[in-house]
N, C-alpha and C positions, 0 to 999 in steps of 0.2 A: 226493154225491147226498143229498137230504133224505129223511126217512122218508116224506113225502107222495109224492115221486116214486117211491120204491122200491115203495110199495104201490099206486101209481096213483091216489092220492086227492088231489083238488085241495085247496089250502090253504084253511083256514077263518079267519074273523076271530080266533078264539082263538089261532091260530098266531102272530099279530102282536102281541098285547097284552102290554105290559110295564108297569113302573112309570111310564114316560114316554109310551109310545104307548098311548093309550086307545081304547076301543071306538068312540067318536065319530069318531076319526081314520080308521076303517076304512070309513066310509060315504061314497061319492063325492058324495052329495047335500049333505054338510056342507062340501065344498070350493068356495069361490067362484071359484077359478081356472078359466078357460075354456080348454080345449085349443085350440091354434092352430098352423097351419103357418107363421105370420108372413109370409104372402104369398110364400113360397119356391116357385117353379115346380119341380115334380118331387117335392114332399113331400106325402104323403097320410096323414091320420090313419086308424088302423085300430082299429075298435071304440071303446069308451068307457073312461074312467078306471076302474081296478080296483086292488085291493091285489095286490102282487106281491113275492115273496121276493127279496132281493138275490141269494141263491144260485141263483135261476132265471135270472139274467142275468149275462153277463160284464161286468167293469169295463172298458168300452170306452175307447179313446183319444178324448178330446174334442178335435176339431180346432178348436174355438172357444176353447181355452185355450192361453195361452203356456206356463204351467207350473203344476204343482200344489204347493202349499205346505201343510205341516202347520199352520203358523201360522194359515192361513185356516180350517182345521177347528176350531182352538181358539177363534177368534173366533165361529164359528158356534155352538160349544158354549156360549160365554158368553152369546150372544144368547138361545139357547133356555133356558138356566138362568134368565135374567132374565124372559123373556116366555112361556115354554112353547111348545108346538107348537100354533099356532092355524090351523086349516084355512081360516079366513076371510081370512087374509092370506098364508098359505104357498103354495108352488107345488109342482106335481107333477114327477115325473121321467119323461123320455121314453126309450123303448127301441126299438131297431130290431128289428122283428118277423122280419126275414130273417136278420140277423146274431146276433140274440138277445143284444145288448149294449146297455148304456145309452149314450145320447147326451150326457146331462148328469148332474148330481147327484153328481159325484165327491166333493164336500165333504160332502154328506148321507150318502153311502155311508161315508165315513171317520168321520163322527160316529156313525153307526149302529153301526159296528164297535166303537167305543170304548164305546158305551152298550148294546151287545147288543140293538139293535132289529133284528128279522129282516127287515124290508122297508119299503116306502114306497108311497104312492099313485102309480101309474104309468099312462102313456098310450102305447099302441103307435103306431108310425109306420113308414112305408115310403118309400124313396127311389128315384127313377128313375136317379140317377147319384151318383157321389162328390161332385160339385160341389154338388148339392142338399143332401147331408148336411152338408157343410162350412158352407154358408150358413146352414142351419137351426141348426146347433150354435151359431154365433156370435149370430144374431139372438135365439134363445131365451135367451141369456145377457144380452142387453142390456135388462134390466128392473129396475125399482126395487121389489123386494118382499122380504119377510123370508125367511130361510133360503135365501139365494141370493147368490152373489158376482157382482156385475155385471161385464160384459165390460170389461176394461181396454184401453188403447191397444195394449199388447203382445198382447192376445188378438186384437184386430182385425188387427194386423200379421200374426200367425201364420195366421189364417183366410184372409186375402187371398192370402198366399203359397201356401197349400195349394190354393186355388181356381185360381190361375194355373198351378200345377204340373200340374193336370188338363187345362188348356186347351192348344191347339196353339201359340198365339203370344200376344204381349202388345202393348199400346200404352199410352202414357201416359194416354190417355182411358179405356181399359178399366180400368187400375189405379185411376184417380180415381173411376170409376163404382162399382167394387167397394167402395172405401173409403167413399164416400158412403153406400152401401146398408148395409154391415155396421157402419159407424161413425157412424151417424146421431146417436147419443147423445153423441159426442165434440165438442169445439170445432173450429172451422174450422182453427185453427193446428195442432191435433193431427192432423187428417186430412191436411193438407198435408205435415206432417212424415213421416207414414207413406207417403204417395204417393211423395215424393221418395226416401225410403230404399229402398223396393222398386224403384223405377224405376232407380236407380243399381246396385243389386245385380244386377238382371237383365241389365244391360248388360255386366256382368263374368262372367255365367254362360254358359259355352260351350254349355250345353244349351238355353238360352232363345233363342227366335226372335222378333224384333220384326216386327210387321205394318206398321210405319211405315218409310218410307225415311229421314226426317229426325228427329233427336233434338232435343227442346226442352230448354232449360236455364234455371235461375235461379241466383242467387248461392249458394244452399245446395247445389245439385247440382254446381256448378262446384268449390266448396271440397271437396266429397266426392270428386269426380273427381281433383283434384290430390293428395289424400292417397293415393288408390289407385294412382296412376301414378308417384309420386315416385321410386321405385326403378328405373324404366325410362325416364323422361324427365328428362334433366339440367336442363331449364329450371326445374323446380319447386325443386330444391335451389339451383341457381345464382342464381336471381332471386326466386321467390315466397317462399322461406323464408330468404333471405339478408338479414340485418338491415342490411347495407350497401347493399342495392339498394332502389330505390323502385318499387313496383309497385301496380297497381290493377286491380280486376275490374269490368268494365262489361257490362251486359246491354243490347244495342242496342234491345231491345223497350221498355225504360224509360229511354232515354238521357237525357232531360231531367232525370229525377230524380237522375242521377249527375253532372250538370254541376258542381254545387257541390263535390263531392268530387274531381272531376277537376281543377278549377282549384286546389284546395287542395294536391293531390299535385303539380301542376305547379309551384306556388310553392315548395314544399319542395325539389323537384328542382333548380330554377333557383338557389335560395339555396345549395344544396350543390354546385352545378356538376356535377350528375349527370344521366344520361338517365332518363326515365320509361318503364317497361315496362308495357304493357297486355295483359291477357288478356281476351278478350271472346267473346260468343256473339251470334248474330243470329237474327231471327225466321225461321220456316220459309218457304222460297221458295214463291211462288205464280205460276201462269201460266208465262210464258216466262223469268221471272227465275231466276237460278241462285244457288247458295250462294256461288260465287266473286264474282259481281257484288255481292251483298249485303255481303260482307266488304270489297270494294274501296270501297263506298259508306260504310262505317263511317269511313274516313279522308277520302275525297273529298267526302262530304256532311256527316256528323255532326260530325266534328272540325273540318272546314273552316268550318262555320257558327259554331262556338265561337270559332275564331280570328278570323273576320270581326268578331264582336261586340267582342272585346277590342281589335283593331286600330283599328276605327272609333272606339271610346270613347277610345282614346289618340291619335287624330288621325294614325294611321300608314297608309301605303299598303298595300293588300292584295296583297302579292307574296311570292314564295318567300323572299326575303332576310329580310323581317320575320317570316314564318311560322317561320323557323328558330329564333326566340327561344323557342318553346314546347318544353318538355322532351321531349314525345313525338315531336318531330321531330329529336331529337339523332341524329347518325349512328350512335351506339352503342346506340340503343334496340333491344330485342329483343321485338317484339310477337308474341303467339301468339293464334290462334283456337282455340276448343274444337271438337274433331271432332264433326260432326253428321250426316254422310252414312253411313248404315249399309251402303250398297252399295259406295262407292268410297273410304272412309277407314277407317283403323284407329282405332277408338274409344278406344284406350288411348294414343294419341300425339297431342300437340298439333300444330297446323298453323302453320308459320312463314308470316307474311304480309308483303307489301311495303306500306310506307306511302308512296304516291306516289313522289316522287323523293328522299325524305329518308333513308330507311333500309330 
């Protein structure tokens, strides 16, 4: 407890002034930073900016940070040693008026402790829910200003995970929406990587509940899935990770973009006199169409059209005898579909599928 608290006397500007923190820093009018809720629903500013002692607030867990590094405090120290504390470009610290802990400013608190600065310019805020607090913590970190460490992709990942933990269920679109909102300052590829990582992690979390019946995949999430299930599904070790086996991953959603790779893998398999093993996913079924029919059409429609092109180009009749020259029609081919039905399939086990009358 500070002497001010013990005596019931509010802190005055003189309690904050040091060799680094000047009297000008104690005047809210000198700070250009405008307090904001950053558009977060359920976040409400309380009062106006004021000087507040660090000792009057707890060092709260910042849900918008992946981890705290002392190296970042030293970077901040170096920046302030170079430029000084300038309220025209600096930012204030937010504190939760109900929990009496700071939402951000962990690095500024660390710097202040090293330099014996008693407090900082702070703004009170109140939240209607834990989700609002998480979203605010991340968005208030996604700024390009001095004395502040911008939210990294790891920070966005951490914040989105914490938001989803507070919600009852998840979907791929919900994850993507949260990542877009909280990671608006990141590149599209960084946001996609965060979305895919969280999406796969939740599928393997027994406490997570999906609001979608069907799971959508891309090459990245399929590769991640195979790594996670390789100890329980022999196909991964026997074929996907076997250097002597020839395999390929195909997303039927973008089938045409994979035709070149498919034919290249086929050529290699034919040359080596080996079967070609395919693992694939299909688009989400719509209307009366089922997952089963979509998987059957992968062979009867997509692959058959490729076969037709090649056979016609070679002047061959389009029949099963000639289709058997393709390595994916080898009798020993072991094709697998990625599990996508959350209600009727084990999402940790690949689905063996029949390729017409060939295998």
